[in-house]
Each structure stands twice: as C-alpha cells, then as structure tokens.
VMD Tcl script that draws the C-alpha trace (Angstrom):
set ca {
  {97.72 74.62 109.52}
  {96.13 76.48 112.38}
  {92.45 76.80 113.12}
  {91.94 80.36 114.26}
  {88.94 81.90 115.97}
  {87.73 85.49 115.77}
  {86.04 86.95 118.85}
  {84.47 90.38 118.88}
  {86.53 92.75 121.00}
  {83.54 93.72 123.13}
  {83.30 90.05 124.20}
  {86.98 89.10 124.53}
  {88.22 92.30 126.22}
  {87.23 93.53 129.63}
  {86.06 97.12 129.83}
  {86.09 99.74 127.14}
  {83.88 100.35 124.18}
  {84.78 98.56 120.97}
  {83.48 98.84 117.44}
  {81.32 96.05 115.99}
  {84.01 95.27 113.38}
  {86.90 94.84 115.85}
  {88.07 91.28 116.48}
  {90.70 89.56 118.58}
  {92.21 86.47 116.95}
  {92.77 83.33 119.01}
  {94.65 80.08 118.50}
  {92.96 77.85 121.05}
  {93.01 79.96 124.26}
  {95.88 82.20 123.15}
  {95.15 85.75 121.98}
  {97.52 86.08 119.02}
  {96.44 89.26 117.25}
  {93.73 91.53 115.96}
  {91.68 92.31 112.86}
  {89.53 95.44 112.62}
  {87.83 97.63 110.05}
  {89.70 100.89 109.61}
  {87.28 102.65 107.30}
  {83.68 101.61 106.78}
  {83.24 103.70 103.64}
  {85.83 101.78 101.63}
  {85.99 98.44 103.50}
  {89.60 98.92 104.55}
  {90.75 96.37 107.17}
  {93.86 96.14 109.37}
  {95.26 92.79 110.46}
  {98.15 92.12 112.82}
  {99.75 89.13 114.46}
  {101.04 90.13 117.90}
  {104.58 91.57 117.80}
  {105.12 90.13 121.30}
  {104.55 86.72 119.77}
  {106.52 86.95 116.53}
  {109.14 89.60 117.33}
  {108.80 90.95 113.79}
  {106.54 93.08 111.60}
  {103.48 90.93 111.09}
  {100.70 93.24 110.00}
  {99.12 94.88 107.00}
  {95.97 96.15 105.35}
  {93.35 94.38 103.27}
  {90.35 95.32 101.15}
  {87.93 92.92 102.88}
  {87.51 90.93 106.07}
  {88.02 87.68 104.16}
  {91.29 88.97 102.71}
  {92.43 90.17 106.16}
  {91.69 86.75 107.65}
  {93.59 84.98 104.88}
  {96.62 87.27 105.16}
  {96.63 86.93 108.96}
  {96.46 83.14 108.76}
  {99.23 82.96 106.15}
  {101.52 85.17 108.25}
  {100.78 83.23 111.45}
  {101.26 79.83 109.81}
  {104.54 81.00 108.19}
  {105.78 82.20 111.59}
  {104.81 78.90 113.21}
  {106.81 76.98 110.59}
  {109.93 79.10 111.15}
  {109.61 79.38 114.95}
  {108.04 76.12 116.05}
  {108.22 76.96 119.74}
  {105.60 79.50 120.78}
  {106.71 82.19 123.18}
  {104.79 82.80 126.38}
  {101.50 84.24 125.27}
}
mol new
graphics top color blue
foreach p $ca { graphics top sphere $p radius 0.5 }
foreach p [lrange $ca 0 end-1] q [lrange $ca 1 end] { graphics top cylinder $p $q radius 0.2 }
display resetview
C-alpha cells in the first residue's frame, strides 16, 4: 500500500493563485494527481489520479475530503497492482 502526501497547490505549484482546498497528491517525489473542493456549500470534492500516469479514467467525486482521499488511494493502489511499472512521471 502506498503512503501518499497531500501538498497545498499554492505550495507545490509555481505561479498562479490557488484555492485553500486545492491539493496535489504525491507518492514520494512524484506528483500523481489532485484533490480539490468543487463546492464549499455542499462539501463536494473532486479527486483524480493523473491520466498521464494511468492511461485510463481515474477520477470521481466525493462528499468529503476524507472520502476523496480514500477513493484516490484505492484507485492508485489498484492501478499499481495491475501496472507494477510506473511510467515516467
């Protein structure tokens, strides 16, 4: 199982203005996807593992940050089991 790290977009990305609830997801030093709040009024979150990494649809919506993190991790770990060799990331 992977240990993933969330970094706020305003810290991990150069330039631009990013919302407080916008995170890049890292596996070690590799940026592997993103989680961000879509709608603050109803706690809707988007999560997505990088298409460049997986080559398939690997994203969805969640009702909370914790749910988004769990869904992201499940998708990423499933991909790692089926495609054991990471692509250049």
